[in-house]
C-alpha positions, 0 to 999 in steps of 0.5 A: 370583694373575693380575692383569690387565685384561677382556681375561682374563675369560671371554667370555658371549654368553648363549647357554647356562648358564655352569658352573665351579668355582673362581675365575672371571671372566665378561664378559657382552656383551651385559648381560643383564637378568636372571641366574639363579645356583646353587650346590651345592657346600659351600664359601662362593659369591659374586658380584661386578658391576662396570658403566661404568653401569647400575642393578640390584638385588643 
């Protein structure tokens, strides 16, 4: 387990696709209006969203 702040998150600026395996924390800056998520595996897949302030539909 790794415990830390947002400085440990992988930064992403929205210029292309993001991919990976295993646990990951991605920091979107600037925050996108929409995202498209895909999953190609047999294991569970979850997404959590955190923000200072926003209006979102998940």
